[in-house]
C-alpha positions as CSV (number, residue, x, y, z in Angstrom):
1,M,64.9,65.3,-9.1
2,L,64.0,64.9,-12.6
3,R,60.2,65.0,-13.7
4,I,59.1,62.8,-16.9
5,S,55.9,61.9,-18.5
6,L,55.2,58.3,-18.3
7,V,52.4,56.6,-20.4
8,L,52.7,52.8,-19.9
9,T,50.0,51.3,-22.1
10,L,49.8,47.4,-21.2
11,L,47.3,45.0,-22.9
12,L,47.4,42.2,-20.0
13,F,46.4,38.7,-21.1
14,L,46.8,36.8,-17.7
15,I,45.7,33.4,-16.5
16,G,42.1,33.2,-16.2
17,G,41.3,35.5,-19.2
18,P,42.1,38.4,-21.1
19,L,42.0,42.1,-19.8
20,A,41.2,43.4,-23.3
21,G,41.3,47.0,-23.8
22,Q,42.4,48.1,-20.2
23,T,45.4,50.4,-20.1
24,Y,47.5,52.2,-17.7
25,E,48.1,55.9,-18.1
26,G,50.4,56.9,-15.3
27,G,50.8,60.4,-16.0
28,E,53.5,62.3,-14.3
29,I,56.2,60.6,-12.3
30,T,58.8,61.7,-9.9
31,I,62.1,60.1,-10.3
32,V,64.6,60.1,-7.0
33,E,68.2,59.5,-6.7
34,K,69.2,56.2,-7.7
35,S,71.3,55.7,-4.6
36,Q,67.9,55.6,-2.7
37,Q,66.5,52.7,-4.7
38,K,67.4,49.2,-5.0
39,P,68.2,48.2,-8.7
40,I,66.3,44.8,-9.5
41,S,65.7,42.6,-12.4
42,I,62.3,40.9,-13.0
43,R,62.3,37.5,-14.9
44,S,59.1,35.4,-16.1
45,S,58.3,33.1,-18.8
46,N,54.9,34.9,-19.1
47,P,55.8,38.2,-20.8
48,D,52.5,39.9,-19.6
49,W,53.5,38.9,-16.1
50,A,56.9,40.4,-16.4
51,A,55.2,43.6,-17.8
52,L,52.8,44.1,-14.8
53,A,55.5,43.3,-12.1
54,E,57.7,45.9,-13.9
55,L,54.8,48.4,-13.8
56,A,54.1,47.6,-10.1
57,F,57.8,48.2,-9.1
58,S,57.7,51.4,-11.1
59,T,55.2,53.1,-8.8
60,H,57.1,52.1,-5.4
61,G,60.0,54.4,-4.9
62,G,62.1,51.8,-3.2
63,Y,63.1,50.1,-6.5
64,R,64.3,50.8,-10.0
65,M,64.9,48.7,-12.9
66,A,68.4,47.7,-13.1
67,G,68.7,47.9,-16.8
68,S,72.4,47.3,-17.9
69,S,73.6,47.7,-14.4
70,Q,74.3,45.0,-11.7
71,P,70.8,44.3,-9.9
72,S,70.8,44.1,-6.2
73,F,67.9,41.3,-6.3
74,T,66.5,39.2,-9.2
75,F,62.9,38.4,-8.8
76,T,61.8,35.3,-10.8
77,I,57.9,34.8,-11.0
78,E,56.4,31.8,-12.6
79,P,53.0,30.2,-13.1
80,A,52.5,27.0,-10.9
81,G,49.0,26.1,-11.8
82,T,45.5,27.8,-11.3
83,N,46.0,31.0,-9.5
84,R,49.3,30.0,-8.1
85,A,52.8,31.1,-8.6
86,T,56.3,30.6,-7.3
87,L,58.6,33.4,-6.3
88,S,62.4,33.0,-6.3
89,I,64.8,35.8,-5.1
90,E,68.4,35.7,-6.0
91,S,71.2,38.1,-5.0
92,G,72.3,40.1,-8.0
93,K,75.8,40.1,-7.3
94,S,76.3,36.4,-6.7
95,S,73.2,34.9,-8.0
96,K,72.9,33.1,-4.6
97,L,69.3,31.9,-4.1
98,L,67.9,34.0,-1.1
99,F,64.4,32.8,-1.0
100,T,61.8,30.6,-2.7
101,G,58.2,30.2,-2.0
102,S,54.8,29.9,-3.6
103,V,51.9,32.4,-3.5
104,T,48.0,32.0,-4.2
105,G,45.3,34.5,-5.3
106,S,42.1,35.2,-6.7
107,S,43.0,35.5,-10.2
108,G,46.2,35.3,-12.5
109,R,46.6,39.0,-12.2
110,D,46.1,38.9,-8.2
111,V,48.5,36.1,-7.5
112,L,51.3,37.8,-9.5
113,L,50.7,41.1,-7.6
114,R,50.7,39.1,-4.5
115,A,54.0,37.5,-5.5
116,C,55.6,40.9,-6.0
117,D,54.2,42.2,-2.5
118,L,56.0,39.1,-1.2
119,A,59.0,40.1,-2.9
120,V,58.8,43.5,-1.0
121,Q,58.4,41.9,2.1
122,K,61.5,39.7,1.8
123,T,63.6,42.4,0.5
124,L,62.4,45.5,2.4
125,G,60.8,44.0,5.6
126,I,57.5,45.7,4.8
127,P,54.4,44.9,3.3
128,G,53.7,45.3,-0.5
129,Y,50.6,47.1,-1.4
130,F,50.5,45.7,-5.2
131,A,47.4,43.7,-4.6
132,G,45.4,46.2,-2.6
133,Q,42.3,48.1,-3.6
134,L,41.0,51.7,-3.9
135,A,37.7,52.9,-3.0
136,F,37.2,56.6,-4.2
137,V,34.6,59.0,-5.5
138,A,34.4,59.6,-9.3
139,D,32.1,61.6,-11.5
140,R,32.2,59.6,-14.7
141,S,28.7,59.0,-14.9
142,G,27.7,62.6,-14.2
143,Q,27.3,62.5,-10.6
144,R,29.5,61.8,-7.8
145,E,29.4,58.0,-7.1
146,I,31.4,55.2,-5.3
147,W,33.9,53.3,-7.2
148,T,36.6,50.7,-6.6
149,S,39.8,49.8,-8.3
150,D,43.0,48.1,-8.2
151,I,46.1,50.3,-7.7
152,F,46.8,50.9,-11.3
153,F,43.3,51.6,-12.4
154,Q,43.1,48.6,-14.6
155,S,39.8,47.4,-13.0
156,A,37.9,50.5,-12.0
157,R,34.3,49.6,-11.3
158,Q,31.3,51.8,-10.4
159,L,29.5,50.4,-7.1
160,T,26.7,53.0,-6.7
161,S,24.3,54.4,-9.1
162,H,22.2,56.7,-7.1
163,R,22.3,59.7,-9.4
164,S,22.9,61.7,-6.3
165,K,26.1,62.7,-4.4
166,S,27.8,59.7,-2.8
167,L,30.9,60.6,-0.6
168,N,33.5,59.5,1.8
169,P,33.8,55.8,1.2
170,H,35.6,53.7,3.9
171,W,36.6,49.9,3.6
172,S,35.7,47.3,5.9
173,P,39.0,45.7,7.0
174,D,38.2,42.4,5.2
175,G,37.3,44.4,2.0
176,S,33.9,43.0,1.7
177,Q,32.0,46.2,2.6
178,I,32.3,50.0,2.3
179,L,30.6,52.5,4.5
180,Y,29.7,55.8,2.4
181,T,27.6,59.0,2.8
182,S,24.9,59.5,0.3
183,Y,22.0,62.2,-0.2
184,Y,19.8,59.9,-2.5
185,R,17.4,58.5,-0.1
186,T,16.3,61.7,1.8
187,G,18.0,64.6,0.2
188,F,19.9,64.8,3.5
189,P,23.2,62.9,4.3
190,D,22.9,59.5,5.6
191,I,25.4,56.7,6.1
192,L,24.9,53.7,4.0
193,L,26.5,50.3,4.0
194,I,27.3,48.5,0.4
195,D,28.3,44.9,-0.3
196,V,30.9,45.1,-2.9
197,A,30.5,41.8,-4.5
198,S,26.7,42.3,-4.9
199,K,26.5,46.2,-5.0
200,R,23.6,45.9,-2.8
201,S,23.4,48.9,-0.3
202,M,21.5,49.4,2.9
203,P,21.0,52.3,5.5
204,F,23.5,52.3,8.5
205,A,22.8,55.7,10.2
206,D,20.0,57.8,9.1
207,Y,19.1,59.5,12.1
208,K,17.4,62.9,12.3
209,G,19.9,65.5,10.9
210,T,23.2,64.7,9.1
211,N,24.8,61.5,9.2
212,T,28.6,61.4,7.9
213,G,32.0,60.2,8.2
214,G,31.3,56.3,8.9
215,V,34.6,54.5,9.3
216,F,35.3,51.0,10.7
217,S,37.7,50.4,13.3
218,P,41.0,48.2,12.3
219,D,39.6,45.4,14.3
220,G,36.2,45.6,12.5
221,R,34.3,45.8,15.6
222,K,33.3,49.4,15.8
223,V,32.4,52.3,13.6
224,A,33.0,56.0,14.3
225,M,30.9,58.6,12.6
226,I,29.9,62.2,12.9
227,L,26.0,62.5,13.9
228,S,23.9,65.8,14.4
229,A,20.8,64.4,15.7
230,T,21.4,66.5,19.1
231,G,21.5,69.6,16.9
232,N,25.5,69.8,16.6
233,P,27.8,67.5,14.5
234,E,29.2,65.4,17.1
235,L,31.7,62.3,17.2
236,Y,29.9,59.0,18.0
237,V,30.9,55.3,18.1
238,A,28.8,52.4,17.5
239,P,29.1,48.8,17.4
240,A,29.9,47.3,13.8
241,S,25.8,46.9,13.6
242,G,25.4,50.5,13.7
243,K,22.9,50.2,16.6
244,K,22.8,52.3,19.8
245,P,25.7,54.9,19.0
246,Q,27.7,56.3,21.9
247,R,28.2,60.2,21.8
248,L,32.0,61.0,22.5
249,S,32.3,64.9,22.1
250,T,30.4,67.6,23.5
251,T,31.4,71.0,22.1
252,K,30.1,74.1,20.6
253,G,32.2,73.5,17.3
254,V,31.6,71.1,14.3
255,E,33.4,67.6,14.7
256,S,34.3,65.9,11.4
257,S,36.8,63.3,9.7
258,P,37.3,60.7,12.3
259,A,40.2,58.2,12.0
260,W,41.1,55.1,14.3
261,S,44.3,54.3,15.8
262,P,46.0,51.0,14.6
263,D,44.9,49.3,17.8
264,S,41.4,50.5,17.6
265,Q,41.6,52.3,21.2
266,K,41.7,55.8,20.1
267,I,40.1,58.4,17.4
268,V,41.6,61.3,15.9
269,Y,39.0,63.7,14.4
270,T,38.7,67.2,13.3
271,S,36.9,70.2,15.5
272,D,36.5,73.9,15.2
273,E,36.0,74.6,18.6
274,R,39.2,76.5,18.7
275,G,38.1,78.9,16.0
276,G,39.3,76.8,12.9
277,P,39.7,73.0,12.0
278,Q,42.3,71.4,14.2
279,L,43.1,67.7,15.1
280,F,42.1,66.2,18.4
281,I,42.3,62.8,19.9
282,I,39.9,61.1,22.3
283,P,39.8,57.2,23.6
284,A,37.2,55.3,21.8
285,T,35.3,54.6,25.0
286,G,35.0,58.4,25.7
287,G,37.1,60.7,27.8
288,K,38.8,64.2,27.6
289,P,40.1,65.1,24.1
290,R,43.6,66.2,23.6
291,Y,44.5,68.7,21.1
292,L,47.2,68.2,18.6
293,N,49.0,71.3,17.7
294,T,50.8,70.9,14.3
295,R,52.3,74.4,14.2
296,L,51.9,74.4,10.6
297,S,48.5,75.9,9.9
298,R,45.4,77.4,11.3
299,Y,43.4,74.9,9.1
300,I,44.1,71.3,9.8
301,D,41.6,68.7,8.5
302,E,41.3,65.1,7.1
303,P,43.6,63.1,9.4
304,D,44.6,59.5,8.8
305,W,46.5,57.4,11.3
306,N,49.6,55.4,10.2
307,P,48.4,51.6,10.2
308,L,52.0,50.4,11.3
309,D,53.4,53.1,13.0
310,S,51.1,54.8,15.8
311,D,53.2,57.7,16.2
312,K,52.3,59.3,12.8
313,I,49.2,61.0,11.7
314,L,48.5,62.3,8.2
315,F,46.6,65.7,7.7
316,T,45.6,68.1,5.1
317,A,46.5,71.7,5.9
318,A,45.9,75.0,4.3
319,A,49.0,76.6,3.0
320,G,49.8,79.3,0.4
321,G,46.4,79.7,-0.9
322,G,45.9,76.3,-1.4
323,Y,46.3,72.7,0.5
324,Q,49.2,70.4,1.1
325,I,49.8,67.2,2.9
326,G,51.5,67.0,6.2
327,V,52.4,64.2,8.9
328,L,52.5,64.7,12.7
329,E,55.0,62.8,14.7
330,L,53.2,62.4,18.2
331,S,56.3,61.7,20.3
332,T,57.9,64.7,19.4
333,G,55.2,67.1,18.5
334,K,57.0,67.9,15.0
335,S,55.2,68.1,11.8
336,N,56.6,68.1,8.4
337,W,55.2,68.6,4.9
338,L,55.0,65.8,2.5
339,T,53.8,67.8,-0.5
340,R,54.7,71.4,-1.5
341,A,53.6,71.7,-5.0
342,G,50.0,71.8,-6.7
343,D,47.1,71.7,-4.5
344,N,46.9,68.4,-2.5
345,A,44.4,66.9,0.0
346,E,42.5,63.7,1.3
347,A,45.4,61.6,1.8
348,C,45.4,58.2,3.2
349,W,48.0,55.6,4.0
350,L,48.7,52.6,2.3
351,N,49.0,48.9,4.3
352,D,52.8,49.4,4.4
353,G,52.8,52.7,6.6
354,R,55.1,54.2,3.9
355,H,53.2,55.1,1.1
356,I,50.3,57.5,0.6
357,V,47.4,58.1,-2.0
358,Y,46.2,61.6,-2.1
359,V,44.2,64.0,-4.3
360,Q,45.9,66.6,-6.4
361,K,44.1,69.1,-8.2
362,R,45.3,70.8,-11.6
363,G,43.0,73.2,-12.8
364,K,39.4,71.6,-13.1
365,W,40.7,68.2,-13.0
366,S,41.4,66.4,-9.6
367,G,43.2,62.8,-9.7
368,L,44.8,60.4,-7.4
369,R,48.6,60.0,-6.8
370,I,50.8,57.8,-4.9
371,L,53.7,59.1,-2.8
372,D,56.6,57.3,-1.3
373,T,57.1,59.1,2.1
374,V,60.8,57.8,2.3
375,T,62.3,58.8,-1.1
376,G,59.6,61.3,-2.3
377,H,58.8,59.2,-5.4
378,E,55.4,60.2,-7.0
379,A,53.4,58.7,-9.7
380,S,49.8,59.3,-10.9
381,L,47.4,56.7,-10.8
382,H,45.3,57.5,-13.8
383,S,45.2,60.2,-16.5
384,S,42.7,63.0,-17.0
385,K,40.7,60.7,-19.4
386,F,39.3,58.6,-16.5
387,G,37.9,61.8,-15.3
388,N,37.8,63.3,-11.6
389,A,38.5,61.2,-8.7
390,W,38.4,62.3,-5.0
391,Q,38.4,60.9,-1.4
392,P,40.5,57.6,-1.7
393,D,40.4,54.8,0.8
394,F,42.6,51.8,0.7
395,V,42.3,48.2,1.8
396,Y,44.7,45.0,1.3
397,P,41.9,42.3,1.1
398,R,42.8,39.4,3.7
């Protein structure tokens, strides 16, 4: 595979107004073998739409721009009124029309990206992620605060201004709220809930002791979290209101990092009850935990359950003096490395169950990268000019 440095600077002027001065600095991209990618051609009467679509597909890994070669598909995306677009898909070999349809969105850029996502759905049979949103921690203000952004870092927005450490953001399923942990109210970690549109936050769990790791279930009805009100950090589940949490774990170890199964019926979490951090699964209603032996490391943490394939769980493992991302296949008990170079951690699945976003540390800088787990294609989502970013979480707004 060939590694090249990619700096794409796009000044995008879409329907709904200009995005003046916003740039994409993608950093390093890994190019995979062409045989693993579908060559495509993109057409639009709006050159800025064509540029953004090309940028989106360049991050995917399942596609490449055909250039002078014959494309497998030609995607034609045209404006069709305010925040509406038409998508046509033609076979590159015969120019036969394979699909035509319309898409709506919240803005010109959103509708363009949703049209690209529809093209992915129609040609690969999986959802597209281009119109999704990231929540993450960044230190551009001098403190670790919660931020949100589109996947291309062209609309990065600081949500919190606590001037105190804020950590572990997790979206609500509809993308309207984020649970996070902050120290600003009491000097101890509490779980807060913030409304994304208004930036108004309120306490969600501020019991005696530490309150961390709040994460919504995929159906939005419950929240898993780690509370130490009893003296030891244990796993709890509460209704989405946060009231009357039910304790699920009872160990002498320290529990952390809960993540839900796609059907909201189980929780995978980390516990050090076996002497070092390892993964366990427990029913969301309580019961006996099941130990997951990844067979890769004595330090396994930060699990995330694949939203489309309940057989796969991401994790971070200590390896070679640093950390790498792995994936466990529950049905076989086999684990595989997804990353091998650098120092990598804090991975989350995207909505297609194929891509992940994770943190790579390079010297003193930590940045977000996207990885296609099928082809191995990788790209940095922002440059060091943005500053450090950690703990990504992803949502595709409904």
